[in-house]
N, C-alpha and C positions, 0 to 999 in steps of 0.2 A: 825548218823548225820541226822538232819532234812532236808527234801527236800527243794530245793531252787526254789522259784517262778520265772517264766520268767522275771518279772519286776526287781527282785533282781539281776538276771543274767545280765540284761541290765546295771545296775549301776556298777556292778562289772567289766563287760567288759569295760566300759568307763574308770574306774580308772586304769585298767591294761594297757589300750591303752595309757594312759598318763604316764605310767611308775611309778605309785604310788603303794605302797604296803600297806597292812592294818596296819602294824606297823607304817608306816609313817603317816597314816591317823589319828591315835589316840594318839597324844602326850598328856601329862598332860595338863589340862585346863590352859590357860594363863591369866594373868591380862591384863587390857587395856593398861598398860604402856609398855608391851613387844613388841618386834619388829616382824614384819611378812614380809616375802619376797614376791615378785610378786604382785604388787597392781593390783586389778581388776578395770575396769573403767566403767562408766555409762552415761543417757540423761536428758531433761527439759519440760514446759506446757504452759498455757494461762495467761491472765492478770486479774487485780483487786483482791480483797480479797475474800477468801473462806468463806462459811457459816457453816464450820465445827468447832469442838472444837479446839481452838488454846491455848495450855497451855502457859500462861503468868503470870506475877505477882510474888508474894513472893513464895519462895520454900515451897513445900508441903512435910510434914514429916509422912504422914499416911502410906506409904509403907515402908517395911524394908525387910531385909534378903538378900540373894544372888540370883542374876539373872544370870543364865548361858546361854550365847548366842553363838550359832554356826553360823558363817557367811561365805557365799561364797564371800562377799566383803572383801577385804584386810583391815587391820587395819587402814591405813591412810584414808580410805574412810568412814568407819563407826565410827571411834573414835570421830569425831566432833559431830555426832548424839548422841553418848553415853554421851559425856560431857554435851550437852544441856539437856538431860533427867535427868541426875544426878543433875543438877542445880535446877530442880523442885522436885526431890526425893533424897535428899542427904543421906537418911538412906538405900538406896538400893546399895548394893556392886554388881557390874557387872563384871563377868569373861567372857572374850572373847576368843574364839577358832576360828581362821581364816584359810581358805584354799580355794581350788577350790570348787565349789558347789557340784560336784560329790564326792570329797574327804570327805566333811562334811556329805553328804547324806549316804555314805557307813559306816561312823562311827555310824550314827544314826540307820542304819539297824543292825549293829553289837551289839548295845546297847539296842535293842528293849525290851528285857526281863528285863533290869535294866537301864531305861533311866538316862542319865547324864545331859542332856540339858533341858532347859526350853523353848527355842525359837530358830527357825532357819530362817535365811534370805538367800535367794537365788538370783542368778543373772539371772535366766531364768526360764521358766514355766515347762519344762519337768521334772525337778527334783522334784519340789514341787507336780506335779500330781502323780509321782511315789510313793512318800512318803505317800500321801493321800490314794492311793490304797492299800499300804502295812500296813495301820493301824498305822502309826507312829504319826499322827497328831490328835489333838482333836479340836472340834468345838469351834469357838468363832466369834460372829458377832460384828465387831468393831462399835464404836460410829458414825463414818462417813459413814457406809455401804450404807445408802440410797442415798448418794451423788455420789457414784462410779458407773461406767459403769457395767452392769451385768456380762460381761465377766471377770471382775476383782475380782469376788467373787467365790471362789471354791465351788463345789458341797458340800452341807451340811455345808457350812461356815468353811471348814477345812483349808482353806488358803485365803489370800487376796493379790491383787496386790498392789505394792507400786509405781512403776514408769513404763513408757512406753519407748521403745527403737525402733527406726526406722531402717530398713535394707536399707542401701544406697550404692551408688557407689562413692568411692573417687578416684581421679586421680592426678598424678604429673602434675602440670601446666607448668613445663619446658619441658615436653615430649608430652603433649596432650593439645590441645586447648579446650575451652569450647564448640566450635562447633563440635569438633570431639568426645568428651566424649560420651560413651554409655548412652542412655536415658532409657534403659530397661534392666532388669536383663537377658532377653532372648538374647540380643545382645552380651553377654559374650561368646557365642559359635561361634561368627563370626570369621572366620579364620584370619581376619586382626589383631586380638589381641592374636594370637596363641603364647603361651609361655610368655606372658607379663602380666598375671593376677595373683594376690594372693588372697587367701581366707582361712578362717578357715575351718578345715576338719570335719570329721564325729563325732569326739568326742566332738565337741563344741555344747553347748545347743542352741545357737542362730541359727546356721545352721540346727540343727535338727528341731527346731521350724519352720524355713522357709520352710523346705521340707514338714512338716506336713500341713502347710497353703496351700502350692502349690497343695498337693494331694487333699485337699478339694476344692480349687478354680478351678483347671484345670483337675484334675483326675490323677490317678496313672500312666497311660501310658504316658501322656504328661509330667509329672514330671520326669519320668524315662528318657525320651528323653532329657530333659534339663540337667540332671545330666550327662548323656552320652556325651552331647555336651561339658560340662565343662571338662570332662576327655580327650575327643578328641582334645580339644584345649590346652591341657597340662597346665591347671591351676595348679599353685603350692599351695598345701594345707599345712597350718601351724596348730600347735596346738591351737593357740589362736589368737585373733585379734591385740594384741600389736605388735606381730611380723609383722603382715600384714601392719599395719599402718606405722611402722618404715621403712619397706622395700620400701613402695610406696613413703614415704617422702624422702628417700635417693636416689630415682631414680632407685632402683633395679628392680622395676616393674612399668608399667605405670598405672595399674588399680588395685583397691582392692575392694572386697565386704566385707563390715563391718557394725557394728552398728554405728549409726550417730555421737555418742559422740566421737569415735575414730578419726574422721576427726577433730573435734574441738581441741582435745587434741594435735594432730599432728601440726595443724595450730598454736597453742599456742607456740609450740617449734620453730616456725619460718620456718617450711618447706613450700615449694611451692606446696601447695595441693588445690584442688577444690573438690566440692561435687555435686552429682546429687541425687535428690529424685526421684526414677525411676518409670516408668510405669504410667505416667500421661496422655498419649495420648488416643485419642478416641479408645475404644475397648480393651485398656490394662487393666491389673488386678488391678492397684492401688498400693499404698504403703503398704508393709508388716511390721508389728510391733511385738515386743515381750514384755513380762512383767517381771519385777523383783517382788518377792513375799516374804511373811512372813507367818509362821505358828507356832502354839503353840504345844509343844511336848506332846503326849499322856503319862500321868504319870509324868508331870512336878512337880517339888517340889515347885516352886513359881509361880503358875498360875496367881495370882493377879498382880504381877509385870510384867509378860509376857504380859497380857492384856493391862496394862497401857502403856507398851513399843509400842505395836502396835498401840494404839490410838494416841501416840505421833508421830509415823512415818507417820500417816495419818492426822495429824493436819497441819494447814497452816504453822506453824513454822518448823515442821519436813520436810514437802515437799519442803519448800524453801531451806533447806540445800541441799537436793538431787539436786535441779536445779542449785544452785550456785556452788556446789563442783565439779559436773561432767557433767554438761550440759544436764541433764535428763529431760524427760517430766513427771512431777508429774501426778499421776493418779487422784488427787483431783482437781476438777474444780476451776478455779479462782486464782491459784497460779502463780505468775509472773515467766516467763522464764528467764534464763540467757539472757542478752541483745543481744548476738551474735547468738542466736538459733532461727531459723525460726519456728513459730507456726505450729502445725500440721493442723490446720483448713485451712491453705493455700494449702493443698494437698488433692487429692482424695485418700481415703483409701481403701485398699482391703476389699471386703464385705464378710468377714470370721470372725466368732466368734472364737477367739484364744483359749479360754478355751475348747471349744467342739472340735476344730480341733486337739488339742494335747492330746486328751484322748486315742486315739489308737496308743499307743507306739509301739506295736509289728509291725504294718503295716510300720511305718517309718523305724524301724531298719531292717526289712526284705528287704525293697527297698534299703537301704544303703548297705547291704551285697550283694544283687543281682548285683548291678552295680559296686561293689568294690570300693566304695568311701573311699579314704585314711583317 
């Protein structure tokens, strides 16, 4: 058996922690019409129209063949994007395989010697960084690349960011008033909230990325202190954010640490919830964000269609779908936000390059193991 690299072990550990087996990770490739369980959810952007390619007009038939797409987004959230792309390229048959980002990444690692996919879409940055280091991805510079923030372009153009997601605090307004709600993530270790906070645990890519950003912004020692504070405060850690938002919405917990769109999804269901974009005060670190991403598989059978799909995802039309469907912040400047979503330019952002902060995967996982984060 070939030796397994530390990065590969990280992904395998994540999958096992989620209770997923390799057999479950690699079912036969499904068509877009098939059903997928457990929808993943996402964020939104700024106003006016973008200066990037916006595929509109008559369908284009110059592309053909099969495009095999592995997606960390569930089918209900990626299918509308697929449908819009097919309206432009009706001769491309798209086969979709959906699951968690780590589940799909593990399948890609298993298939490295004989790639089955053309394109991978992930819901967080850690997984795409790992795959890039493992040689799973091939370089492609999208048509809109010069319009994107530098941190949304992977080293060597091996991946590209699609949307931004803010790390926020949501609270149950029947149990917590706006004046009482924590205004900083560091207040989550305050004993007044002991046993009343829910968050995603160590297997969640958004939590992992938040830890990576904190290590860069405040140092490993202070980040360790923060994590130990969460543990001492008896925070309940779930496998994912959907459980967190629903528990806060139901009043099972007063406070939740989530990506911003989970608040909007819960509010849409009629739950009494409020939101805090944290750490905006003098001397505080600012708002932490994460990126969703896409990359073309090294050895893809239909790289032309994969490139066209990425260009569509980064067009004004594609970005608008992300904003409208899931309250996401588009990475392309100038795309209108969902009307309910506050623009990010209203907040002070953490002064950390997310791409660079999430390169040192080993340090993040070493800290997670050291403190025993569930």
